[in-house]
C-alpha positions, 0 to 999 in steps of 0.5 A: 971929374964928375964922379969926384964932384959928386963925392965932394958934394955928398961929403959936404951934405953929410958934414952939415947934417952932422952939425945940425944933429949935434945942435939939436942934441945940445938943445935937447940937453939944455932943455932937460937941464932947465927942467932939473934946475935945482931952484925950480925943484926947491920951489916945488918941494917947499910948498906952503901949508896952504898949498899942501892943504889945497893939493890935499883937498883936490886929491881927496887926501885928509892930512893929520894936523897936530894942535898948534899948541901941542906940548904946551905946559898949560894942559887942555882937555875937551870932549864928551862922555856918553853912556848909552845903555851900558856902553860908555864912550869917552872922546875928545881933544887935547894938546898933550903930546902924541902918544900920551896915555890917558887913564879913564877911571870910573867911580860908581857910588853904589858899588865897585867897577873892576877890570878892563883896559882903561887907557886911551892914547893921544893921537897925532891930531890930539884926539883920544877915544875910549869905549867899554861896556859896563855891567848890567847892574850898574845904575845911578851915579857914576863919576868918570875921570880922564887923567894924565899922570906923568910918572906912568908915561914913557921917558920922553913924555915924562921928562917933557912935563916933569917927573912929578908933573911939576911943569904942568899948569892950568885949571885941570891940574890936581894933586895926586899921590901913588906908591913907587916901586919901593912902596914909598908914597910920592906926591905929584900933579896930574891933569884931571877932568871929572864928570858925573853921569846919572842913569836909571833905566839905560837911557842915553846920558852925556856930559861935556869935558870942560875946564873947571873954574876955581875961585880961591878965597882970601883966607885960603889955607888959614888955620882958622877953619871955615866950612860953608855948605852952599846947597843941599839937594835931594832926589829919589836916590841921593843927597848932594851937598856943595860947599866952599871952605878955606881948606887946602887942596887935598884935605879929606872931608867926610859927610854923613847922615845921622839918623835918630834911633839908627846906628848905620854907616850906609849914608856916608861919603868922603871927598878931597877938597878941590884946588880952591877949597870947594867940595861936593859930597854925595851919598844915598838918600835915607829918606827913600830907603825902605829900611828906614822907618818913621824918619821926620828929622835928621842931621847931616854932618860935614867934618874934616878927616885929617886921619885919612888926609894923605897930602903933605901940605894940609898935614903940615899946616893943620897937624897930623891930628888936626891940632893946629886947627882953630875957630868956632867949628873945632871939636875934639874926637879922641886924640884928634881935632875936627872942624865940623858943620851940622845941618838939620834936615826935614824928611820930605 
């Protein structure tokens, strides 16, 4: 009797214990499910940018942020071009798409710079960087151009900006042409930033990449040609001529010094007119050339060179030989008409 009672009591205790154990397990499962609540997981994964940046700051991780206007059609370029000794560095920011190729072209007024990989790639954050070493003999004026040319990009980037860059806008946009695989000349638009660096003895010099300001005149594109030199400046090495005109972008201009008693092609330079008709011509200063003797006065001429103009719009407007140009500046040179301005200079 006592044994049977003890057995019943033991069975009751085991049953109650099993029930409590099942409730504990159920409670544990319930708590685990709450931790895995999908709504809670979405909230954690869907952090705002500010929260992600805060987390990055706390962990010391630097996030790469692409420009807010990356891929916009109004192209932006900014940065610095530095020449320290013979090391040339180009660094800056742009809103061009990641992976865009920028070409760094260098034009040395007193010679030709050949060779080297002159390409910089746009990174995810819009930055770009290029560095090279110039030859030891490089002195004087160097023009550095950073350009983006859509036809040379990969298909995705080229399609984004247009096969000939026709979708791009902004002050950096310039005309350019090239020969395709079939040797046919193709006109297109490029984004171009140009700066000048003058170095004499290896000193550190730099210039900033900034958007140019163009001011088209009311008579822009008129066939009655107007060319007005605004300033003529000289230093020990060069003569700098800045001016305005109503000529169409891409019209070729030639500037040269005409020295009495000398026949020379040393003091001459050509340039294409800017998008607003303005121009800058630089050539070596004959006054400081040891080969030139007894120079008191001379003449500087600035004239159109239609024969070397390659763009279709000025050729169609002015004629392939300049025959459509009119006005008081027009003179005949063989089969061509040229618009010419003469400036009288006194040697200093």
